[in-house]
N, C-alpha and C positions, 0 to 999 in steps of 0.2 A: 794683199787682198783683205777687204773688210769682213769681219765676222757679221753674222746676222744681228747680234746684239749691238754692235757698233753702228750698223746701218740704222737700226731703230732709234738709238740714242741721238744720232745725228739728225734724223728726220724730225724728232720731237723738238729739237732745239731750234730748228729753222723758224723764221718769221712766218706767221700765218699768211695764207693767200689773200690778196686784196679783196677778193669776192667772198670772204668769210661771212660778212654781214648778210649778203644775199643768201648764202647757204643756210645760215641760222634761220633767217626769215622763211625761206622755202620749206625747211624741215618742220618748223613750227606750224605753218599753215597746213602742211600735209597731215600732221598729227591731230590738229584741231580744225576741222572744216568749219568755215564761216568766221574764223578769227581774222580780225583786221589788225595789221601790224606794219608800220612803216618806220624804218630806221635808216640813217645814212650818215656819212661822215661830213663834217663841215670843212670849210676851207682851211681851218687850223689843224684838221686831222682828227679832232674830237668827234665823238659819236653823239648824235642827236636822235632821240626818240620822238617822232612827230605824233604818232597815234598807235595805241594798242587797245584793242577792245575784244574781250572774250564774249562769245555769244551767251545770252542770259541763261540758257539751259546748261551751260558748261561752267558757270561761275562757282567759286567756292571749292574748287577741286585742285587748286595750286597750279593751274596752267600758266597764269601770268608770272608767278614766282619762278617756276622752272624756266620759263622763257628768259626772264631777266638774269637768272643764274648763268645760263649759257652765254648771254650777251656780256655779262660781267667777267666771265672767265676769259673771253676773247679780249675785252678791254684791258684787263689786268695784264694779259700776256703782251700786249702791244703798248702798254703804258698810256692809255688814253682816258680822258674824262668822258663820262656819259651824262648828258643833260636832258631835261624834259620840263614840261609845264603840265602838272596834273589838271585835268578837266573832268570833273565828276558830274554824274547825273544828280538832280536834286536829292538831298538827303544822304549822299554817299561821300561827301568831301572829307569828313574826318576819317572815315574808314580807309579811303584811298591814300590820304596823307600818311596815315599810320603804316600802311603797307610799304610805301616808298621809304619811309624812315627805317623800317625794319630791314629793308634791302640795302641800306647804307647811304641813302640820299640825304642831303641837308639843304637848307635854304641857301640860295646863292647870295654872296656878299659882293660889294663893289670891288673888292680886291681879287676876286676870282677872274682868272684869265681864260674866259671861254667866249666863243663866238655866239652871237644871237642874244635873245632876251629871255631865255628859259629861266624859270624861277627856282629849280632844284638841280643839284649837281651831285655826282658821285665820282670821287677821285679814285684812281687805280690803287689797288691794294699792293703792298710790297710783298715780294716773295720772301718766305722765311728761310 
């Protein structure tokens, strides 16, 4: 018979549920009413962020950063790339690009093996 600790350790090691992206998205929307957030897996299994928009009165509070951190934790666990194409309102492109770079995204290169035409990619972090 398994001990409680063995049960917990085994549960943590299991692969995340396939609907984990939907759960992350649903919880984010619940915490931040009015937030637009669309993410899905591509045919290659990589994760693509189609749209994320924090309501103007909620910006600058780290909401997008926390959302991406949860998404990245999942992507790292399953070993998937996350790709996106930043689209900023006029006057915010540099700020948006800086945020994504701080989150670990880089410009896509021709050698990157990702589906679609996204311009930025974040590769999964290796566990230490």
